[in-house]
Backbone of each chain as nested JSON, in Angstrom:
{
  "chains": [
    {"id": "A", "residues": [
      {"number": 1, "name": "MET", "atoms": {"N": [0.758, -1.277, 0.169], "CA": [0.001, 0.089, -0.126], "C": [0.505, 1.14, 0.077]}},
      {"number": 2, "name": "TYR", "atoms": {"N": [0.817, 2.047, -0.95], "CA": [1.207, 3.525, -0.708], "C": [0.276, 4.937, -0.28]}},
      {"number": 3, "name": "PHE", "atoms": {"N": [0.678, 5.718, 0.585], "CA": [-0.03, 6.667, 1.056], "C": [0.667, 7.921, -0.045]}},
      {"number": 4, "name": "VAL", "atoms": {"N": [-0.215, 8.318, -0.906], "CA": [0.456, 9.269, -2.437], "C": [-0.166, 10.798, -1.536]}},
      {"number": 5, "name": "LYS", "atoms": {"N": [0.269, 11.669, -1.902], "CA": [-0.049, 13.103, -1.668], "C": [0.352, 14.333, -2.579]}},
      {"number": 6, "name": "VAL", "atoms": {"N": [-0.861, 14.591, -3.092], "CA": [-0.879, 15.602, -4.678], "C": [-0.764, 16.738, -4.012]}},
      {"number": 7, "name": "TYR", "atoms": {"N": [-0.36, 17.637, -4.913], "CA": [-0.376, 19.534, -4.62], "C": [-0.618, 19.727, -5.92]}},
      {"number": 8, "name": "VAL", "atoms": {"N": [-1.481, 20.513, -6.318], "CA": [-1.932, 21.04, -7.168], "C": [-1.399, 22.539, -7.163]}},
      {"number": 9, "name": "THR", "atoms": {"N": [-1.082, 23.282, -7.961], "CA": [-1.638, 24.818, -7.678], "C": [-1.29, 25.82, -9.092]}},
      {"number": 10, "name": "TYR", "atoms": {"N": [-1.584, 26.825, -8.794], "CA": [-1.565, 27.857, -10.289], "C": [-0.244, 27.782, -10.467]}},
      {"number": 11, "name": "LYS", "atoms": {"N": [0.117, 27.674, -11.824], "CA": [1.378, 28.108, -12.575], "C": [1.59, 29.826, -11.874]}},
      {"number": 12, "name": "GLU", "atoms": {"N": [3.032, 29.988, -11.787], "CA": [3.481, 31.066, -11.322], "C": [2.656, 32.38, -11.864]}},
      {"number": 13, "name": "SER", "atoms": {"N": [2.419, 32.379, -13.3], "CA": [2.402, 33.156, -14.805], "C": [0.619, 33.422, -14.327]}},
      {"number": 14, "name": "VAL", "atoms": {"N": [-0.016, 32.632, -13.76], "CA": [-1.579, 32.48, -13.722], "C": [-2.043, 33.527, -12.61]}},
      {"number": 15, "name": "LEU", "atoms": {"N": [-3.0, 34.451, -12.193], "CA": [-3.528, 35.277, -11.283], "C": [-4.271, 34.429, -10.342]}},
      {"number": 16, "name": "ASP", "atoms": {"N": [-3.724, 34.145, -9.371], "CA": [-5.018, 33.711, -8.173], "C": [-6.156, 34.607, -7.27]}},
      {"number": 17, "name": "PRO", "atoms": {"N": [-7.173, 35.084, -7.843], "CA": [-8.166, 35.889, -7.519], "C": [-8.247, 35.374, -6.139]}},
      {"number": 18, "name": "GLN", "atoms": {"N": [-8.316, 34.022, -5.696], "CA": [-9.3, 33.457, -4.458], "C": [-8.196, 33.813, -3.46]}},
      {"number": 19, "name": "GLY", "atoms": {"N": [-6.898, 33.682, -4.147], "CA": [-5.657, 34.027, -2.781], "C": [-5.779, 35.582, -2.587]}},
      {"number": 20, "name": "GLU", "atoms": {"N": [-5.664, 36.516, -3.708], "CA": [-5.805, 37.695, -3.666], "C": [-7.044, 38.183, -2.819]}},
      {"number": 21, "name": "ALA", "atoms": {"N": [-8.055, 37.493, -2.399], "CA": [-9.516, 37.608, -1.692], "C": [-9.104, 37.388, -0.367]}},
      {"number": 22, "name": "VAL", "atoms": {"N": [-8.201, 36.111, -0.308], "CA": [-8.025, 35.691, 1.17], "C": [-6.799, 36.315, 2.096]}},
      {"number": 23, "name": "LYS", "atoms": {"N": [-6.176, 37.325, 1.065], "CA": [-4.941, 37.896, 1.515], "C": [-5.535, 39.337, 1.974]}},
      {"number": 24, "name": "GLY", "atoms": {"N": [-6.595, 40.189, 1.16], "CA": [-7.078, 40.662, 1.886], "C": [-8.171, 40.709, 2.903]}},
      {"number": 25, "name": "ALA", "atoms": {"N": [-8.58, 39.504, 3.189], "CA": [-9.367, 39.28, 4.723], "C": [-8.326, 39.203, 5.546]}},
      {"number": 26, "name": "VAL", "atoms": {"N": [-7.123, 38.072, 5.327], "CA": [-5.98, 38.312, 6.143], "C": [-5.5, 39.917, 6.922]}},
      {"number": 27, "name": "HIS", "atoms": {"N": [-5.377, 40.545, 6.0], "CA": [-4.83, 42.033, 6.263], "C": [-6.136, 42.698, 6.737]}},
      {"number": 28, "name": "ARG", "atoms": {"N": [-7.167, 42.507, 6.648], "CA": [-8.555, 43.55, 7.633], "C": [-8.405, 42.627, 8.904]}},
      {"number": 29, "name": "LEU", "atoms": {"N": [-7.55, 41.523, 9.055], "CA": [-8.109, 41.082, 10.422], "C": [-6.553, 41.495, 10.922]}},
      {"number": 30, "name": "GLY", "atoms": {"N": [-5.749, 41.965, 10.51], "CA": [-4.771, 42.42, 11.001], "C": [-3.165, 42.24, 10.75]}},
      {"number": 31, "name": "TYR", "atoms": {"N": [-3.104, 41.241, 9.694], "CA": [-2.098, 40.118, 10.029], "C": [-1.117, 40.963, 8.333]}},
      {"number": 32, "name": "GLU", "atoms": {"N": [-0.592, 42.118, 8.815], "CA": [0.066, 42.744, 7.177], "C": [1.288, 41.747, 6.709]}},
      {"number": 33, "name": "GLU", "atoms": {"N": [1.796, 41.559, 7.882], "CA": [3.365, 40.877, 7.479], "C": [3.234, 39.855, 5.832]}},
      {"number": 34, "name": "ILE", "atoms": {"N": [1.712, 39.342, 5.979], "CA": [1.136, 37.914, 4.726], "C": [1.022, 38.658, 3.79]}},
      {"number": 35, "name": "GLU", "atoms": {"N": [2.22, 38.905, 2.637], "CA": [2.361, 39.496, 1.142], "C": [2.059, 38.838, 0.722]}},
      {"number": 36, "name": "GLU", "atoms": {"N": [1.778, 37.501, 0.225], "CA": [1.218, 36.8, -0.691], "C": [0.194, 35.936, -0.119]}},
      {"number": 37, "name": "ILE", "atoms": {"N": [-0.768, 35.07, -0.787], "CA": [-0.952, 33.974, 0.001], "C": [-1.626, 33.488, -2.0]}},
      {"number": 38, "name": "ARG", "atoms": {"N": [-1.582, 32.128, -1.643], "CA": [-1.606, 31.898, -3.41], "C": [-2.545, 30.231, -2.592]}},
      {"number": 39, "name": "ILE", "atoms": {"N": [-3.384, 29.879, -3.129], "CA": [-4.372, 28.633, -2.894], "C": [-4.09, 27.15, -4.095]}},
      {"number": 40, "name": "GLY", "atoms": {"N": [-4.05, 26.364, -3.416], "CA": [-3.944, 25.29, -4.161], "C": [-5.066, 23.897, -4.219]}},
      {"number": 41, "name": "LYS", "atoms": {"N": [-5.224, 23.286, -4.287], "CA": [-6.013, 21.758, -3.956], "C": [-4.587, 20.716, -3.269]}},
      {"number": 42, "name": "TYR", "atoms": {"N": [-4.983, 19.988, -2.458], "CA": [-4.051, 18.725, -1.762], "C": [-4.934, 17.676, -2.012]}},
      {"number": 43, "name": "PHE", "atoms": {"N": [-4.052, 16.453, -2.346], "CA": [-4.726, 15.171, -2.213], "C": [-4.443, 14.232, -1.758]}},
      {"number": 44, "name": "GLU", "atoms": {"N": [-4.734, 13.316, -0.993], "CA": [-4.231, 12.42, -0.031], "C": [-4.957, 10.819, 0.0]}},
      {"number": 45, "name": "MET", "atoms": {"N": [-4.25, 9.878, -1.049], "CA": [-4.565, 9.07, -1.887], "C": [-3.954, 7.824, -1.122]}},
      {"number": 46, "name": "LYS", "atoms": {"N": [-4.874, 6.875, -1.006], "CA": [-4.799, 5.462, -0.733], "C": [-4.349, 4.784, -1.687]}},
      {"number": 47, "name": "VAL", "atoms": {"N": [-3.52, 3.885, -2.107], "CA": [-3.296, 3.179, -3.163], "C": [-2.628, 1.922, -3.219]}},
      {"number": 48, "name": "ALA", "atoms": {"N": [-3.54, 0.747, -3.478], "CA": [-2.674, -1.002, -3.45], "C": [-1.926, -0.629, -4.515]}},
      {"number": 49, "name": "LYS", "atoms": {"N": [-0.964, -1.607, -4.112], "CA": [0.36, -2.221, -5.061], "C": [-0.038, -3.017, -6.082]}},
      {"number": 50, "name": "SER", "atoms": {"N": [0.576, -2.571, -7.055], "CA": [-0.373, -3.544, -8.413], "C": [1.122, -3.591, -9.315]}},
      {"number": 51, "name": "ASP", "atoms": {"N": [1.033, -4.384, -10.575], "CA": [1.995, -4.527, -11.47], "C": [2.469, -3.167, -12.159]}},
      {"number": 52, "name": "ARG", "atoms": {"N": [2.106, -2.342, -11.872], "CA": [1.694, -1.18, -12.409], "C": [2.859, -0.055, -11.793]}},
      {"number": 53, "name": "SER", "atoms": {"N": [3.334, 0.938, -12.552], "CA": [4.639, 1.799, -11.883], "C": [3.823, 2.582, -11.389]}},
      {"number": 54, "name": "ILE", "atoms": {"N": [3.897, 3.261, -9.578], "CA": [3.007, 3.715, -9.054], "C": [3.311, 5.448, -9.457]}},
      {"number": 55, "name": "GLU", "atoms": {"N": [4.507, 5.761, -9.575], "CA": [4.815, 6.888, -10.663], "C": [4.387, 7.166, -11.635]}},
      {"number": 56, "name": "GLU", "atoms": {"N": [4.092, 6.748, -12.658], "CA": [3.034, 6.452, -13.814], "C": [1.532, 6.95, -13.659]}},
      {"number": 57, "name": "MET", "atoms": {"N": [1.151, 5.928, -12.433], "CA": [-0.006, 6.22, -12.794], "C": [-0.521, 7.107, -11.744]}},
      {"number": 58, "name": "ILE", "atoms": {"N": [0.218, 7.79, -10.946], "CA": [0.041, 9.304, -10.335], "C": [0.363, 10.398, -10.939]}},
      {"number": 59, "name": "GLU", "atoms": {"N": [1.159, 10.664, -12.036], "CA": [1.199, 10.912, -12.969], "C": [-0.102, 10.981, -13.986]}},
      {"number": 60, "name": "GLU", "atoms": {"N": [-0.616, 9.781, -14.378], "CA": [-1.797, 10.1, -15.428], "C": [-2.608, 10.519, -14.741]}},
      {"number": 61, "name": "VAL", "atoms": {"N": [-3.053, 9.857, -13.47], "CA": [-3.688, 10.643, -12.944], "C": [-4.25, 12.251, -12.58]}},
      {"number": 62, "name": "CYS", "atoms": {"N": [-2.901, 12.287, -12.216], "CA": [-2.829, 14.062, -12.194], "C": [-3.22, 14.831, -13.416]}},
      {"number": 63, "name": "ASP", "atoms": {"N": [-2.638, 14.404, -14.564], "CA": [-2.503, 14.311, -15.862], "C": [-4.511, 14.675, -16.306]}},
      {"number": 64, "name": "LYS", "atoms": {"N": [-4.596, 13.687, -16.244], "CA": [-5.975, 13.894, -16.857], "C": [-7.267, 13.88, -15.775]}},
      {"number": 65, "name": "LEU", "atoms": {"N": [-6.751, 14.414, -14.643], "CA": [-8.16, 14.802, -13.828], "C": [-7.912, 15.62, -12.732]}},
      {"number": 66, "name": "LEU", "atoms": {"N": [-6.742, 15.422, -11.823], "CA": [-6.977, 15.982, -10.851], "C": [-6.169, 17.651, -11.226]}},
      {"number": 67, "name": "ALA", "atoms": {"N": [-5.468, 17.884, -12.384], "CA": [-5.043, 19.217, -12.249], "C": [-5.239, 19.581, -14.022]}},
      {"number": 68, "name": "ASN", "atoms": {"N": [-5.621, 20.9, -14.083], "CA": [-5.759, 21.38, -15.21], "C": [-4.497, 22.202, -15.86]}},
      {"number": 69, "name": "ILE", "atoms": {"N": [-3.77, 21.171, -16.857], "CA": [-1.97, 21.63, -16.932], "C": [-2.039, 22.573, -17.655]}},
      {"number": 70, "name": "ASN", "atoms": {"N": [-3.189, 23.159, -17.967], "CA": [-3.162, 24.61, -18.795], "C": [-2.5, 25.732, -18.054]}},
      {"number": 71, "name": "MET", "atoms": {"N": [-3.403, 25.811, -16.457], "CA": [-3.322, 26.786, -15.738], "C": [-2.493, 26.093, -14.607]}},
      {"number": 72, "name": "GLU", "atoms": {"N": [-2.495, 24.873, -13.878], "CA": [-2.207, 24.307, -12.937], "C": [-0.644, 23.653, -13.169]}},
      {"number": 73, "name": "THR", "atoms": {"N": [-0.001, 23.521, -11.82], "CA": [1.351, 22.395, -11.836], "C": [0.699, 21.531, -10.7]}},
      {"number": 74, "name": "TYR", "atoms": {"N": [1.94, 20.345, -10.826], "CA": [1.454, 19.717, -9.74], "C": [2.508, 18.855, -9.631]}},
      {"number": 75, "name": "ARG", "atoms": {"N": [2.791, 18.567, -7.739], "CA": [3.984, 17.999, -7.41], "C": [3.454, 16.684, -6.865]}},
      {"number": 76, "name": "PHE", "atoms": {"N": [4.465, 15.718, -6.399], "CA": [3.309, 14.414, -5.45], "C": [4.611, 13.885, -4.597]}},
      {"number": 77, "name": "GLU", "atoms": {"N": [4.595, 13.123, -3.683], "CA": [4.948, 12.516, -2.788], "C": [4.512, 10.778, -2.923]}},
      {"number": 78, "name": "ILE", "atoms": {"N": [5.476, 9.906, -2.825], "CA": [4.808, 8.481, -2.445], "C": [5.599, 8.721, -1.211]}},
      {"number": 79, "name": "LEU", "atoms": {"N": [4.698, 7.469, -0.193], "CA": [5.068, 7.115, 0.779], "C": [5.072, 5.439, 0.992]}},
      {"number": 80, "name": "GLU", "atoms": {"N": [5.951, 4.493, 1.129], "CA": [5.243, 3.639, 1.243], "C": [4.745, 2.876, 2.643]}},
      {"number": 81, "name": "MET", "atoms": {"N": [4.127, 2.529, 2.447], "CA": [3.384, 2.303, 3.944], "C": [3.604, 0.379, 4.677]}},
      {"number": 82, "name": "GLU", "atoms": {"N": [4.116, 0.332, 5.532], "CA": [4.232, -0.99, 6.375], "C": [3.398, -1.884, 6.113]}},
      {"number": 83, "name": "GLU", "atoms": {"N": [2.914, -2.852, 5.507], "CA": [1.916, -3.991, 5.793], "C": [2.093, -3.937, 7.636]}},
      {"number": 84, "name": "VAL", "atoms": {"N": [0.313, -4.079, 8.336], "CA": [0.698, -4.393, 9.294], "C": [0.068, -5.672, 9.599]}}
    ]},
    {"id": "B", "residues": [
      {"number": 1, "name": "MET", "atoms": {"N": [12.168, 37.159, 5.484], "CA": [11.064, 36.754, 4.688], "C": [10.774, 35.561, 5.331]}},
      {"number": 2, "name": "TYR", "atoms": {"N": [9.484, 34.48, 5.535], "CA": [9.113, 33.254, 5.715], "C": [8.35, 33.098, 4.631]}},
      {"number": 3, "name": "PHE", "atoms": {"N": [8.71, 31.364, 4.067], "CA": [7.462, 31.14, 3.184], "C": [6.98, 30.019, 4.058]}},
      {"number": 4, "name": "VAL", "atoms": {"N": [5.537, 30.083, 3.835], "CA": [4.682, 28.673, 4.954], "C": [3.595, 28.297, 4.516]}},
      {"number": 5, "name": "LYS", "atoms": {"N": [4.059, 26.58, 4.406], "CA": [2.889, 25.862, 3.317], "C": [1.87, 25.449, 4.671]}},
      {"number": 6, "name": "VAL", "atoms": {"N": [0.797, 25.824, 4.268], "CA": [-0.292, 25.335, 5.175], "C": [-1.314, 24.381, 4.176]}},
      {"number": 7, "name": "TYR", "atoms": {"N": [-1.446, 22.828, 4.93], "CA": [-2.62, 21.782, 4.642], "C": [-3.738, 22.227, 5.443]}},
      {"number": 8, "name": "VAL", "atoms": {"N": [-4.631, 21.966, 4.596], "CA": [-6.157, 21.768, 5.424], "C": [-6.888, 20.642, 5.079]}},
      {"number": 9, "name": "THR", "atoms": {"N": [-7.125, 19.806, 5.742], "CA": [-7.59, 18.754, 5.672], "C": [-9.053, 18.515, 6.393]}},
      {"number": 10, "name": "TYR", "atoms": {"N": [-9.933, 17.921, 5.887], "CA": [-11.068, 17.079, 6.852], "C": [-10.709, 16.43, 7.584]}},
      {"number": 11, "name": "LYS", "atoms": {"N": [-11.427, 16.303, 9.467], "CA": [-11.102, 15.334, 10.372], "C": [-11.363, 14.093, 9.522]}},
      {"number": 12, "name": "GLU", "atoms": {"N": [-10.737, 13.103, 10.394], "CA": [-10.811, 11.782, 9.892], "C": [-12.403, 11.137, 10.004]}},
      {"number": 13, "name": "SER", "atoms": {"N": [-12.927, 11.532, 11.062], "CA": [-14.739, 11.524, 11.274], "C": [-15.318, 12.139, 10.4]}},
      {"number": 14, "name": "VAL", "atoms": {"N": [-15.15, 13.039, 9.453], "CA": [-15.661, 13.725, 8.545], "C": [-15.566, 13.133, 6.823]}},
      {"number": 15, "name": "LEU", "atoms": {"N": [-16.993, 12.98, 6.367], "CA": [-17.243, 12.221, 5.518], "C": [-16.783, 13.224, 4.168]}},
      {"number": 16, "name": "ASP", "atoms": {"N": [-16.158, 12.954, 3.132], "CA": [-15.616, 14.319, 2.187], "C": [-16.167, 13.313, 0.739]}},
      {"number": 17, "name": "PRO", "atoms": {"N": [-17.103, 14.147, 0.834], "CA": [-18.343, 13.983, -0.52], "C": [-17.161, 14.331, -2.181]}},
      {"number": 18, "name": "GLN", "atoms": {"N": [-16.162, 15.107, -1.934], "CA": [-15.809, 15.656, -2.959], "C": [-14.791, 14.176, -3.696]}},
      {"number": 19, "name": "GLY", "atoms": {"N": [-13.638, 14.218, -2.205], "CA": [-13.124, 12.965, -2.108], "C": [-13.614, 11.577, -2.868]}},
      {"number": 20, "name": "GLU", "atoms": {"N": [-14.867, 11.179, -2.598], "CA": [-15.631, 10.074, -3.317], "C": [-15.729, 10.505, -4.248]}},
      {"number": 21, "name": "ALA", "atoms": {"N": [-16.246, 11.422, -4.714], "CA": [-17.065, 11.845, -6.417], "C": [-15.524, 11.512, -6.977]}},
      {"number": 22, "name": "VAL", "atoms": {"N": [-14.512, 12.026, -6.841], "CA": [-13.155, 12.092, -7.715], "C": [-12.608, 10.367, -7.605]}},
      {"number": 23, "name": "LYS", "atoms": {"N": [-12.678, 9.309, -6.67], "CA": [-12.393, 8.331, -6.432], "C": [-13.196, 7.54, -7.538]}},
      {"number": 24, "name": "GLY", "atoms": {"N": [-14.803, 8.339, -7.624], "CA": [-15.575, 7.928, -8.406], "C": [-15.285, 7.438, -10.31]}},
      {"number": 25, "name": "ALA", "atoms": {"N": [-14.607, 9.166, -10.731], "CA": [-13.662, 8.974, -11.097], "C": [-12.961, 8.517, -11.833]}},
      {"number": 26, "name": "VAL", "atoms": {"N": [-11.726, 8.406, -10.9], "CA": [-10.647, 7.735, -10.951], "C": [-11.081, 6.057, -11.131]}},
      {"number": 27, "name": "HIS", "atoms": {"N": [-11.6, 5.613, -10.478], "CA": [-12.576, 4.644, -10.972], "C": [-12.822, 3.843, -12.406]}},
      {"number": 28, "name": "ARG", "atoms": {"N": [-13.367, 4.966, -12.961], "CA": [-13.943, 4.944, -14.415], "C": [-12.659, 4.984, -15.351]}},
      {"number": 29, "name": "LEU", "atoms": {"N": [-11.781, 5.707, -15.022], "CA": [-10.722, 5.742, -16.122], "C": [-9.814, 4.783, -15.664]}},
      {"number": 30, "name": "GLY", "atoms": {"N": [-9.83, 3.505, -15.218], "CA": [-9.597, 2.459, -14.86], "C": [-8.436, 2.402, -13.649]}},
      {"number": 31, "name": "TYR", "atoms": {"N": [-8.379, 2.971, -12.772], "CA": [-7.742, 3.359, -11.66], "C": [-7.82, 2.324, -10.321]}},
      {"number": 32, "name": "GLU", "atoms": {"N": [-8.169, 1.556, -10.895], "CA": [-9.001, 0.663, -9.348], "C": [-7.668, 0.398, -8.064]}},
      {"number": 33, "name": "GLU", "atoms": {"N": [-6.898, 1.078, -8.675], "CA": [-5.484, 0.794, -7.024], "C": [-5.677, 1.832, -6.466]}},
      {"number": 34, "name": "ILE", "atoms": {"N": [-6.437, 2.75, -6.492], "CA": [-6.721, 4.034, -5.783], "C": [-7.733, 3.742, -4.633]}},
      {"number": 35, "name": "GLU", "atoms": {"N": [-7.394, 3.445, -3.678], "CA": [-8.877, 3.158, -2.769], "C": [-9.093, 4.305, -1.808]}},
      {"number": 36, "name": "GLU", "atoms": {"N": [-8.744, 5.141, -1.782], "CA": [-9.008, 6.188, -0.971], "C": [-8.683, 7.526, -1.207]}},
      {"number": 37, "name": "ILE", "atoms": {"N": [-10.016, 8.518, -1.49], "CA": [-8.978, 10.228, -1.605], "C": [-9.95, 10.614, -0.894]}},
      {"number": 38, "name": "ARG", "atoms": {"N": [-8.681, 11.814, -0.424], "CA": [-9.524, 12.82, 0.584], "C": [-8.647, 14.025, 0.019]}},
      {"number": 39, "name": "ILE", "atoms": {"N": [-9.378, 14.935, -0.09], "CA": [-9.163, 16.397, -1.05], "C": [-9.084, 17.497, 0.097]}},
      {"number": 40, "name": "GLY", "atoms": {"N": [-8.323, 18.364, 0.358], "CA": [-7.793, 19.433, 1.259], "C": [-7.604, 20.605, 0.46]}},
      {"number": 41, "name": "LYS", "atoms": {"N": [-7.481, 21.294, 1.782], "CA": [-6.704, 23.072, 0.573], "C": [-5.178, 23.306, 1.49]}},
      {"number": 42, "name": "TYR", "atoms": {"N": [-4.934, 23.755, 0.126], "CA": [-3.15, 24.442, 0.387], "C": [-2.979, 25.721, -0.005]}},
      {"number": 43, "name": "PHE", "atoms": {"N": [-2.412, 26.348, 0.798], "CA": [-1.975, 27.492, 1.364], "C": [-0.355, 27.815, 0.857]}},
      {"number": 44, "name": "GLU", "atoms": {"N": [-0.553, 28.802, 0.042], "CA": [2.004, 28.99, 0.226], "C": [1.56, 30.337, 0.291]}},
      {"number": 45, "name": "MET", "atoms": {"N": [2.353, 30.945, 0.921], "CA": [2.121, 32.325, 2.011], "C": [3.741, 32.705, 1.966]}},
      {"number": 46, "name": "LYS", "atoms": {"N": [3.786, 34.028, 1.62], "CA": [5.259, 34.866, 1.93], "C": [4.411, 35.628, 2.907]}},
      {"number": 47, "name": "VAL", "atoms": {"N": [5.722, 35.338, 4.069], "CA": [5.327, 36.653, 5.339], "C": [6.22, 37.151, 5.642]}},
      {"number": 48, "name": "ALA", "atoms": {"N": [5.993, 38.711, 5.558], "CA": [7.846, 39.239, 6.24], "C": [7.371, 38.926, 7.473]}},
      {"number": 49, "name": "LYS", "atoms": {"N": [9.136, 39.21, 7.866], "CA": [9.169, 39.05, 9.804], "C": [8.747, 40.326, 10.219]}},
      {"number": 50, "name": "SER", "atoms": {"N": [8.899, 40.465, 11.381], "CA": [7.967, 41.893, 12.58], "C": [8.383, 40.674, 13.961]}},
      {"number": 51, "name": "ASP", "atoms": {"N": [7.886, 41.663, 14.897], "CA": [7.934, 41.289, 16.202], "C": [7.233, 40.213, 16.065]}},
      {"number": 52, "name": "ARG", "atoms": {"N": [6.144, 39.761, 15.93], "CA": [5.902, 39.024, 16.601], "C": [6.144, 37.264, 16.096]}},
      {"number": 53, "name": "SER", "atoms": {"N": [5.762, 36.988, 16.701], "CA": [6.262, 35.123, 16.599], "C": [5.203, 34.366, 15.22]}},
      {"number": 54, "name": "ILE", "atoms": {"N": [6.351, 34.067, 14.267], "CA": [5.897, 33.65, 13.408], "C": [4.735, 32.049, 13.236]}},
      {"number": 55, "name": "GLU", "atoms": {"N": [5.004, 31.386, 14.256], "CA": [4.153, 30.525, 14.627], "C": [2.822, 30.645, 15.141]}},
      {"number": 56, "name": "GLU", "atoms": {"N": [3.001, 31.348, 16.228], "CA": [1.4, 32.306, 16.747], "C": [0.623, 32.455, 15.629]}},
      {"number": 57, "name": "MET", "atoms": {"N": [1.273, 33.41, 14.629], "CA": [0.557, 34.412, 13.403], "C": [-0.007, 33.232, 12.364]}},
      {"number": 58, "name": "ILE", "atoms": {"N": [0.614, 32.852, 12.338], "CA": [0.106, 30.764, 11.222], "C": [-1.105, 30.441, 11.883]}},
      {"number": 59, "name": "GLU", "atoms": {"N": [-0.996, 30.268, 13.04], "CA": [-2.321, 29.284, 14.071], "C": [-3.372, 30.047, 14.093]}},
      {"number": 60, "name": "GLU", "atoms": {"N": [-3.285, 31.835, 14.774], "CA": [-4.311, 32.507, 14.679], "C": [-4.635, 32.308, 13.365]}},
      {"number": 61, "name": "VAL", "atoms": {"N": [-3.987, 32.764, 11.971], "CA": [-5.252, 33.06, 10.914], "C": [-5.542, 31.79, 10.434]}},
      {"number": 62, "name": "CYS", "atoms": {"N": [-4.919, 30.586, 10.607], "CA": [-5.398, 29.376, 10.732], "C": [-6.784, 28.848, 11.066]}},
      {"number": 63, "name": "ASP", "atoms": {"N": [-6.828, 29.374, 12.714], "CA": [-8.039, 29.446, 13.058], "C": [-8.868, 30.152, 12.654]}},
      {"number": 64, "name": "LYS", "atoms": {"N": [-8.932, 31.261, 12.541], "CA": [-9.708, 32.633, 12.067], "C": [-9.986, 32.371, 10.746]}},
      {"number": 65, "name": "LEU", "atoms": {"N": [-9.789, 32.021, 10.021], "CA": [-9.869, 32.37, 8.421], "C": [-9.522, 31.154, 7.401]}},
      {"number": 66, "name": "LEU", "atoms": {"N": [-8.16, 30.114, 7.799], "CA": [-7.933, 29.49, 6.332], "C": [-8.876, 28.307, 6.753]}},
      {"number": 67, "name": "ALA", "atoms": {"N": [-8.865, 27.841, 8.379], "CA": [-9.673, 26.556, 8.44], "C": [-10.709, 26.754, 9.225]}},
      {"number": 68, "name": "ASN", "atoms": {"N": [-12.002, 25.404, 9.122], "CA": [-13.13, 25.179, 9.971], "C": [-12.796, 24.874, 10.479]}},
      {"number": 69, "name": "ILE", "atoms": {"N": [-12.588, 24.658, 12.127], "CA": [-12.011, 24.186, 13.105], "C": [-13.018, 22.967, 13.534]}},
      {"number": 70, "name": "ASN", "atoms": {"N": [-14.141, 23.299, 13.436], "CA": [-15.489, 22.467, 13.733], "C": [-14.941, 20.56, 12.766]}},
      {"number": 71, "name": "MET", "atoms": {"N": [-14.751, 21.268, 11.407], "CA": [-14.984, 20.126, 10.743], "C": [-13.345, 19.513, 10.283]}},
      {"number": 72, "name": "GLU", "atoms": {"N": [-12.699, 20.839, 10.167], "CA": [-11.089, 20.787, 9.557], "C": [-9.889, 20.557, 10.434]}},
      {"number": 73, "name": "THR", "atoms": {"N": [-8.965, 20.026, 10.204], "CA": [-7.583, 19.912, 10.593], "C": [-6.452, 20.802, 9.614]}},
      {"number": 74, "name": "TYR", "atoms": {"N": [-5.559, 21.282, 10.845], "CA": [-4.18, 21.84, 9.9], "C": [-3.059, 21.574, 10.078]}},
      {"number": 75, "name": "ARG", "atoms": {"N": [-2.33, 21.329, 9.354], "CA": [-0.816, 21.774, 9.5], "C": [-0.099, 22.48, 8.976]}},
      {"number": 76, "name": "PHE", "atoms": {"N": [1.156, 23.517, 9.302], "CA": [1.867, 24.377, 8.166], "C": [3.47, 23.743, 8.875]}},
      {"number": 77, "name": "GLU", "atoms": {"N": [4.055, 24.126, 7.884], "CA": [5.883, 23.959, 7.748], "C": [5.83, 25.254, 7.642]}},
      {"number": 78, "name": "ILE", "atoms": {"N": [6.841, 26.156, 8.028], "CA": [7.454, 27.559, 7.766], "C": [9.252, 27.547, 7.285]}},
      {"number": 79, "name": "LEU", "atoms": {"N": [9.2, 28.076, 6.82], "CA": [10.634, 27.964, 5.798], "C": [10.982, 29.612, 6.211]}},
      {"number": 80, "name": "GLU", "atoms": {"N": [12.261, 29.459, 6.656], "CA": [12.998, 30.961, 6.536], "C": [13.628, 30.848, 5.337]}},
      {"number": 81, "name": "MET", "atoms": {"N": [13.456, 32.169, 4.303], "CA": [14.217, 32.443, 3.618], "C": [15.284, 33.548, 3.527]}},
      {"number": 82, "name": "GLU", "atoms": {"N": [16.065, 32.851, 2.735], "CA": [17.158, 33.681, 2.687], "C": [17.003, 35.451, 1.711]}},
      {"number": 83, "name": "GLU", "atoms": {"N": [17.728, 36.44, 2.476], "CA": [17.301, 37.263, 2.014], "C": [18.766, 37.988, 1.021]}},
      {"number": 84, "name": "VAL", "atoms": {"N": [18.055, 37.609, -0.541], "CA": [19.307, 37.722, -1.256], "C": [19.559, 39.455, -1.426]}}
    ]}
  ]
}
């Protein structure tokens, strides 16, 4: 079994209006030190072992479903879980 | 300057219908190995140094704004950026 974490964020060149809105709210609460906020998606997955390469499978799922590769970029971490 | 990453996820006891929906889509694409998906939010922040404790400030912002502490839990990482 693998435990996989996927992070999907907007590309640097893409504006993040949701992040701008949250930044405005943070400033109104008095936290002026927070100069930039960007918001992304975070996925945690439990994946059974199979004959397929786990890296290739996660890349395919990200490209096809989890990320909009025109506007977003992603990275992932794969942890191997010990069988109990 | 600090670079802060915040991960907000549903508590284990809270159902994640969006994650269930994505799991269904993943299975229809043929990735049956993916047995569980939970979806969270991910925030990246750039924070200026000040007299306040960075840890306390981020905790306050999470509690007040970024997470719904009734249903969600959060964790964060703080990286100190070198001034160039």
